C-alpha positions in Angstrom: 31.0 -28.1 32.9 30.5 -27.6 29.1 28.7 -24.5 28.0 25.6 -24.8 25.9 26.2 -22.6 22.8 23.1 -23.8 21.0 20.9 -20.7 21.8 23.6 -18.4 20.6 24.2 -20.4 17.4 20.5 -20.4 16.7 20.4 -16.6 17.1 23.4 -16.2 14.8 21.8 -18.4 12.2 18.6 -16.5 12.4 20.4 -13.2 12.1 22.3 -14.5 9.0 19.1 -15.7 7.5 17.4 -12.3 8.0 20.4 -10.5 6.6 20.3 -12.8 3.5 16.6 -12.2 3.0 17.1 -8.5 3.2 19.9 -8.7 0.7 17.6 -10.5 -1.7 15.0 -7.7 -1.3 17.6 -5.0 -1.8 19.0 -6.5 -5.0 15.5 -7.3 -6.3 14.4 -3.7 -5.6 17.4 -2.4 -7.6 16.5 -4.6 -10.6 12.8 -3.8 -10.5 13.7 -0.1 -10.6 16.4 -0.5 -13.3 14.8 -2.9 -15.8 11.2 -3.4 -14.6 9.3 -6.3 -13.2 8.7 -8.0 -16.5 12.4 -8.2 -17.4 13.6 -9.2 -14.0 13.9 -12.9 -13.3 14.8 -15.1 -10.4 18.0 -16.0 -12.3 18.9 -12.3 -12.7 18.3 -11.7 -9.0 20.4 -14.7 -7.9 23.2 -13.8 -10.4 23.5 -10.2 -9.1 23.2 -11.5 -5.5 26.0 -14.0 -6.1 24.2 -17.2 -5.2 22.1 -20.0 -6.7 18.5 -19.9 -7.6 17.9 -22.8 -5.2 19.0 -20.5 -2.4 16.7 -17.8 -3.6 13.7 -20.2 -3.6 14.5 -21.1 0.0 13.4 -17.6 0.9 10.7 -16.8 -1.7 8.5 -19.0 -3.8 8.3 -16.6 -6.8 9.3 -13.3 -8.3 5.8 -12.0 -7.5 6.3 -12.8 -3.8 9.6 -10.9 -3.8 8.0 -7.9 -5.5 5.1 -7.8 -3.0 7.6 -7.9 -0.1 9.6 -5.1 -1.7 6.5 -3.1 -2.1 5.5 -3.8 1.5 8.9 -2.7 2.8 8.9 0.5 0.7 5.3 1.6 1.2 3.4 -0.8 3.4 4.2 0.7 6.7 3.3 4.2 5.5 -0.1 2.9 4.4 -0.7 1.0 7.6 0.0 4.1 9.6 -2.3 6.1 7.3 -5.3 3.7 7.6 -4.7 3.4 11.4 -5.7 7.1 11.5 -9.3 6.1 10.7 -9.7 3.7 13.6 -12.4 5.0 15.9 -12.6 4.4 19.6 -15.6 2.2 20.2 -16.4 4.1 23.4 -16.4 7.5 21.6 -19.7 9.3 22.0 -19.0 11.6 19.0 -16.8 11.7 15.9 -16.5 14.3 13.3 -16.4 12.2 10.2 -16.0 15.1 7.8 -12.8 16.4 9.5 -11.4 12.9 9.8 -12.1 11.9 6.2 -10.7 15.2 5.0 -7.4 14.8 6.7 -7.2 11.2 5.7 -7.9 12.1 2.1 -5.1 14.7 2.1 -2.6 12.3 3.6 -3.7 9.5 1.3 -3.3 11.6 -1.9 0.0 13.0 -0.6 1.3 9.4 -0.4 -0.2 7.8 -3.5 0.9 10.7 -5.7 4.6 10.4 -4.8 6.9 9.3 -7.6 7.8 6.1 -5.8 4.2 4.9 -5.3 3.1 6.0 -8.9 6.0 4.0 -10.2 4.9 0.9 -8.3 1.4 1.4 -9.5 2.4 1.7 -13.2 4.5 -1.4 -12.9 1.6 -3.3 -11.3 -0.9 -2.2 -14.0 1.6 -3.1 -16.8 2.2 -6.6 -15.5 -1.2 -7.4 -14.1 -2.2 -9.6 -17.1 1.2 -11.4 -17.3 1.2 -12.9 -13.9 -0.8 -13.3 -10.6 0.8 -10.0 -9.4 -2.3 -7.9 -9.9 -4.5 -10.2 -7.8 -1.9 -10.6 -5.1 -1.4 -6.8 -4.9 -5.2 -6.1 -4.8 -5.7 -8.6 -2.0 -2.8 -7.2 0.1 -3.2 -3.5 -0.8 -6.3 -1.8 -2.2 -8.7 -4.4 -0.8 -7.4 -4.0 2.7 -7.4 -0.2 2.3 -11.0 0.0 1.1 -12.0 -2.3 4.0 -10.4 0.1 6.5 -12.3 3.0 5.0 -15.5 0.9 5.0 -15.0 0.2 8.7 -14.7 3.9 9.5 -17.7 4.7 7.3 -19.8 2.1 9.2 -18.8 3.7 12.5 -19.8 7.1 11.1 -23.2 5.7 10.1 -23.6 4.2 13.5 -22.9 7.7 15.0 -25.4 9.3 12.7 -22.8 11.1 10.7 -23.7 9.4 7.5 -26.9 7.8 6.3 -27.1 4.1 6.5 -26.0 2.3 3.4 -23.5 -0.3 2.1 -20.2 0.6 3.8 -18.1 -1.2 1.2 -19.7 0.5 -1.7 -19.5 3.9 0.1 -15.8 3.3 0.7 -15.1 2.4 -3.0 -17.0 5.6 -4.1 -15.1 7.7 -1.6 -11.7 6.4 -2.9 -12.8 7.1 -6.5 -13.9 10.6 -5.7 -10.7 11.7 -3.9 -8.5 10.2 -6.6 -10.6 11.5 -9.5 -8.9 14.9 -10.2 -5.3 13.6 -10.0 -4.7 9.9 -10.5 -4.9 9.6 -14.2 -3.0 12.7 -15.1 -0.3 11.8 -12.6 -0.1 8.2 -13.7 0.4 9.4 -17.3 2.9 12.0 -16.4 0.8 14.9 -17.5 1.1 16.5 -14.1 4.2 15.8 -12.0 3.6 17.8 -8.9 0.4 18.9 -7.1 0.6 21.8 -4.6 -0.8 21.3 -1.1 -3.3 24.0 -1.8 -4.7 22.4 -4.9 -4.8 19.1 -3.2 -6.8 20.5 -0.3 -9.3 22.2 -2.7 -9.8 19.0 -4.6 -10.4 17.0 -1.4 -13.0 19.6 -0.3 -14.8 19.2 -3.7 -14.6 15.4 -3.4 -16.0 15.4 0.2 -18.8 17.9 -0.9 -19.8 15.3 -3.5 -19.5 12.4 -1.0 -21.7 14.1 1.6 -24.3 15.1 -0.9 -24.6 11.3 -1.6 -24.3 10.0 2.0 -24.8 12.9 4.3 -27.7 12.8 6.7 
């Protein structure tokens, strides 16, 4: 009886395809870090990878798609874990929104003020007008993040922890408040490190302001 090797062959092909895809992302990440998004091209990526542009386009439709996937690999999982911390059990009779938002804000700032995330953000801002990258990033990053915050705020309103208002607008204002003291100076390199103590104090001030607006 002849053995059917088709399933193993398919698995091997799938593994090779996944390895090739990861190689593309690794090479692209190196180029983005070395020469920036603007100067990196599909031709440059394929040349360093050692293949043709046609092969590259079999995996990704554009340089923007590659960059977004690189970004997702580098930071996406961290953000997903972070926003998962705001998920509220629908059966919970009580939540302490102030405690949960304080810890979330500290963890959020600790992440977004890392050199790696600041570098990505600078690159996105610089290239936003030159390509569709800005819109793609917003839809896949900040917009989803604000929605996660808005969902939590709506739950807090339902539990009587915050006064009833537009959850989306409240989430946008919350994000602006917690970033206010640090984002611009860190983006511009005026400040390169923020101590945990200073971070916590700034979060407390931001939450004081937020609860003056939305507290019951």
